[in-house]
C-alpha positions as CSV (number, residue, x, y, z in Angstrom):
1,X,0.0,0.0,0.0
2,X,2.8,2.4,0.8
3,X,4.4,1.9,-2.7
4,X,1.1,3.0,-4.3
5,X,1.0,6.2,-2.2
6,X,4.6,7.0,-3.1
7,X,3.9,6.5,-6.8
8,X,0.8,8.6,-6.7
9,X,2.7,11.4,-5.0
10,X,5.5,11.2,-7.6
11,X,2.9,11.5,-10.4
12,X,1.1,14.4,-8.8
13,X,4.3,16.4,-8.3
14,X,5.6,15.7,-11.8
15,X,4.6,17.1,-15.2
16,X,4.0,13.6,-16.5
17,X,0.9,12.9,-18.6
18,X,0.3,9.8,-16.3
19,X,-2.3,10.5,-13.6
20,X,-2.5,9.1,-10.1
21,X,-5.4,7.0,-11.4
22,X,-3.3,5.4,-14.0
23,X,-0.6,4.5,-11.5
24,X,-3.2,3.2,-9.0
25,X,-4.9,1.0,-11.7
26,X,-1.5,-0.4,-12.9
27,X,-0.4,-1.1,-9.3
28,X,-3.7,-2.8,-8.3
29,X,-3.7,-5.0,-11.5
30,X,-0.2,-6.2,-10.9
31,X,0.9,-4.6,-14.2
32,X,4.1,-3.0,-15.0
33,X,4.8,0.4,-16.5
34,X,7.3,1.0,-19.3
35,X,6.7,4.6,-20.4
36,X,9.0,7.4,-21.4
37,X,8.6,11.0,-22.4
38,X,11.3,13.0,-24.1
39,X,11.5,16.5,-25.4
40,X,14.6,17.4,-27.3
41,X,16.3,18.1,-30.6
42,X,16.8,15.7,-33.5
43,X,20.5,14.9,-33.9
44,X,20.6,13.7,-37.6
45,X,18.3,13.3,-40.5
46,X,16.1,10.3,-39.9
47,X,17.2,7.1,-41.7
48,X,15.6,3.8,-42.5
49,X,17.2,0.7,-41.0
50,X,16.7,-3.0,-41.2
51,X,14.5,-5.2,-43.4
52,X,11.3,-3.7,-42.0
53,X,12.5,-0.2,-42.7
54,X,12.1,1.1,-39.2
55,X,13.0,4.8,-39.0
56,X,15.6,6.0,-36.5
57,X,17.3,9.1,-35.3
58,X,19.3,10.3,-32.2
59,X,17.5,12.7,-29.9
60,X,19.4,15.1,-27.7
61,X,18.2,16.0,-24.3
62,X,19.7,17.8,-21.2
63,X,19.1,17.5,-17.5
64,X,20.5,19.7,-14.8
65,X,21.6,19.1,-11.2
66,X,22.1,21.8,-8.6
67,X,25.4,21.2,-6.8
68,X,26.2,21.9,-3.1
69,X,27.9,25.1,-4.0
70,X,24.8,26.4,-5.7
71,X,26.0,26.1,-9.2
72,X,24.2,24.0,-11.8
73,X,25.7,21.2,-13.8
74,X,24.2,20.3,-17.2
75,X,24.3,16.7,-18.4
76,X,23.7,16.0,-22.1
77,X,22.3,12.7,-23.3
78,X,21.7,11.1,-26.7
79,X,18.8,8.7,-27.1
80,X,18.3,6.3,-30.0
81,X,14.7,6.7,-31.1
82,X,13.0,4.1,-33.3
83,X,9.7,4.3,-35.2
84,X,8.7,0.7,-36.0
85,X,5.2,1.3,-37.2
86,X,5.3,2.0,-40.9
87,X,2.8,4.9,-41.1
88,X,4.5,6.8,-38.2
89,X,7.9,5.9,-39.6
90,X,7.1,7.3,-43.0
91,X,5.7,10.5,-41.5
92,X,8.8,11.0,-39.5
93,X,11.1,10.2,-42.4
94,X,9.4,12.7,-44.6
95,X,8.8,15.5,-42.1
96,X,11.6,15.6,-39.5
97,X,14.8,17.6,-39.9
98,X,18.1,17.7,-38.0
99,X,17.9,20.2,-35.1
100,X,14.1,20.2,-35.0
101,X,12.4,20.2,-31.5
102,X,10.1,17.2,-31.0
103,X,8.3,15.6,-28.1
104,X,8.2,11.8,-28.1
105,X,6.4,9.3,-26.0
106,X,7.1,5.6,-26.1
107,X,8.8,2.8,-24.3
108,X,12.3,1.7,-23.5
109,X,13.6,-1.5,-25.2
110,X,17.0,-3.2,-25.0
111,X,18.9,-5.0,-27.7
112,X,18.1,-8.7,-27.8
113,X,20.5,-11.4,-26.8
114,X,23.4,-12.0,-29.1
115,X,25.6,-15.0,-29.7
116,X,29.4,-14.9,-29.7
117,X,31.6,-17.0,-31.9
118,X,31.8,-19.7,-29.2
119,X,28.0,-20.0,-29.1
120,X,27.5,-18.3,-25.7
121,X,24.7,-15.7,-25.4
122,X,25.0,-12.4,-23.8
123,X,22.6,-9.5,-23.3
124,X,23.6,-6.0,-24.5
125,X,22.9,-2.9,-22.4
126,X,22.1,-0.8,-25.5
127,X,18.7,0.8,-25.0
128,X,16.4,2.3,-27.6
129,X,13.2,4.3,-27.4
130,X,10.4,2.7,-29.3
131,X,8.3,5.7,-30.2
132,X,4.5,5.6,-30.2
133,X,3.8,9.3,-30.5
134,X,5.6,12.4,-31.8
135,X,4.6,16.0,-31.6
136,X,6.4,18.4,-33.9
137,X,7.2,21.6,-31.9
138,X,8.7,23.5,-34.8
139,X,8.0,23.8,-38.5
140,X,9.7,21.3,-40.7
141,X,12.1,22.8,-43.3
142,X,11.2,19.8,-45.6
143,X,7.5,20.6,-45.8
144,X,7.1,24.1,-44.3
145,X,4.0,22.9,-42.5
146,X,2.9,24.0,-39.0
147,X,3.6,21.5,-36.1
148,X,1.1,18.9,-35.5
149,X,0.7,15.9,-33.1
150,X,0.8,12.4,-34.6
151,X,-0.4,9.5,-32.5
152,X,-1.1,5.9,-33.2
153,X,-4.8,6.7,-33.0
154,X,-4.7,9.6,-35.5
155,X,-2.7,7.4,-37.9
156,X,-5.0,4.4,-37.6
157,X,-7.8,6.0,-39.5
């Protein structure tokens, strides 16, 4: 019971789109949550990868920490973002530019097990963000269109 209260308080005090009701429902059903939100700048032009032509680009974000002396330290981070759904991937490939600000929601995934030459398997620690939604926060130089939100629901129709 205490864990649920801690999670609810964390959600109330954050700017997350998850609500306390979402957390309580997930907790009571014994479910797990794998959700990430990122707001940053696209590092390179999107590229198609793999046989399924997933679309990928690196996303730059920053976080800051206040040090004991009162100064602020900025930490930069690069995230590998993948769009595996074809309609969303095509939209991103045709409309996203390097340097463009975007907001992405999705889930964290890790590279699958790999085999070495001697047949042993190991797990890689390489993470990727599997994007389920993107919001363009700036005009695309490719299309010149105003920013718009694209979700799995809006692309399904």
